C-alpha positions as CSV (number, residue, x, y, z in Angstrom):
1,M,-0.1,0.0,-0.2
2,R,2.8,2.4,0.8
3,Y,4.4,1.8,-2.6
4,L,1.1,2.6,-4.1
5,T,0.7,5.9,-2.2
6,I,4.4,6.7,-3.2
7,A,3.6,6.4,-6.8
8,A,0.4,8.3,-6.8
9,I,2.3,11.3,-5.4
10,C,5.2,11.0,-7.8
11,L,2.7,10.8,-10.7
12,G,0.8,13.9,-9.1
13,L,4.0,15.8,-8.9
14,G,4.9,14.8,-12.4
15,A,1.4,16.0,-13.7
16,V,2.0,19.6,-11.6
17,G,5.3,19.8,-13.4
18,V,4.0,19.9,-17.0
19,R,3.5,23.5,-18.0
20,A,1.5,25.1,-20.7
21,A,4.4,26.0,-22.6
22,D,5.1,22.3,-23.2
23,K,2.0,21.7,-25.0
24,P,2.7,21.1,-28.8
25,P,1.3,23.9,-31.1
26,D,-1.8,23.4,-33.0
27,K,-0.2,24.8,-36.3
28,L,3.3,25.8,-37.3
29,V,3.8,28.2,-40.4
30,F,6.8,27.9,-42.4
31,E,7.7,30.7,-44.8
32,A,8.4,29.5,-48.7
33,K,9.0,31.5,-51.8
34,M,6.2,29.2,-53.3
35,G,3.7,30.3,-50.5
36,N,3.5,29.6,-46.9
37,V,3.1,26.1,-45.6
38,T,0.6,25.8,-42.5
39,F,1.5,22.9,-40.9
40,N,-1.6,21.2,-39.0
41,H,0.1,19.7,-35.9
42,A,-2.9,19.0,-34.4
43,S,-4.4,16.6,-37.2
44,H,-1.2,15.0,-37.8
45,A,-0.8,14.1,-33.9
46,A,-4.3,12.7,-34.1
47,A,-3.9,10.7,-37.3
48,Q,-0.9,9.0,-35.2
49,K,-3.0,8.5,-32.2
50,G,-0.7,11.0,-30.2
51,N,2.2,8.9,-30.8
52,C,4.9,11.7,-31.0
53,A,7.8,8.9,-31.6
54,V,6.3,8.3,-35.2
55,C,7.9,11.8,-36.3
56,H,10.0,13.0,-33.3
57,T,13.1,12.8,-33.5
58,K,13.2,10.3,-36.4
59,L,11.9,12.9,-38.8
60,F,12.0,16.2,-37.0
61,P,13.4,17.7,-33.8
62,Q,10.9,18.1,-31.1
63,S,10.8,21.9,-31.5
64,A,8.5,24.7,-33.1
65,T,11.4,26.8,-33.8
66,A,13.7,24.3,-35.4
67,P,14.1,24.9,-39.1
68,L,12.0,22.5,-41.5
69,N,14.9,21.5,-43.7
70,F,12.3,20.9,-46.9
71,K,13.6,23.7,-49.0
72,A,13.6,24.0,-52.9
73,K,14.8,21.3,-54.7
74,L,14.9,18.8,-51.4
75,H,11.5,17.6,-51.8
76,A,12.4,14.6,-54.3
77,T,15.4,13.8,-52.3
78,A,13.2,13.7,-48.9
79,Q,10.9,11.7,-50.7
80,E,13.5,9.3,-52.2
81,E,15.3,9.3,-48.7
82,K,12.0,9.3,-46.6
83,T,13.3,12.1,-44.5
84,S,11.5,15.2,-43.2
85,C,8.0,15.6,-44.8
86,G,8.9,12.9,-47.3
87,G,8.7,10.4,-44.5
88,C,5.0,9.9,-45.1
89,H,4.6,12.3,-48.0
90,N,6.2,10.0,-50.8
91,P,4.7,7.8,-53.7
92,A,4.8,4.7,-51.5
93,G,3.7,6.5,-48.2
94,P,0.6,6.6,-46.2
95,A,0.1,10.3,-47.4
96,F,0.2,12.1,-50.5
97,A,3.0,12.7,-52.6
98,V,4.4,16.1,-53.0
99,K,4.9,16.2,-56.9
100,G,1.8,17.7,-58.4
101,N,0.1,18.5,-55.0
102,C,1.9,22.0,-54.2
103,A,-1.2,23.7,-53.5
104,K,-1.9,21.2,-50.7
105,C,0.8,22.6,-48.5
106,H,1.8,26.1,-50.4
107,V,-0.7,29.1,-50.1
108,K,0.1,32.3,-51.7
């Protein structure tokens, strides 16, 4: 019984230690020449059932301020190597391929 009480206290303290600043952003906006890309983090996280490890840190650092590293002429490389957005957005991936779908991400 004593161990359960200690575990409950530790869990409670851990929950208190979580700050609102640690909450991931719902959306991120990346500036691009072809039109800014608004990444809907909330919908991507929901699609992965909250499993952050699918993308972090395998494809992206867990930081809202880190560069995306998916710049011009890197789309094809990212698709081939399944890095950055190309991890899912490739012809054989679970999401739409980037080729021919510019307007799905870029908005002028």
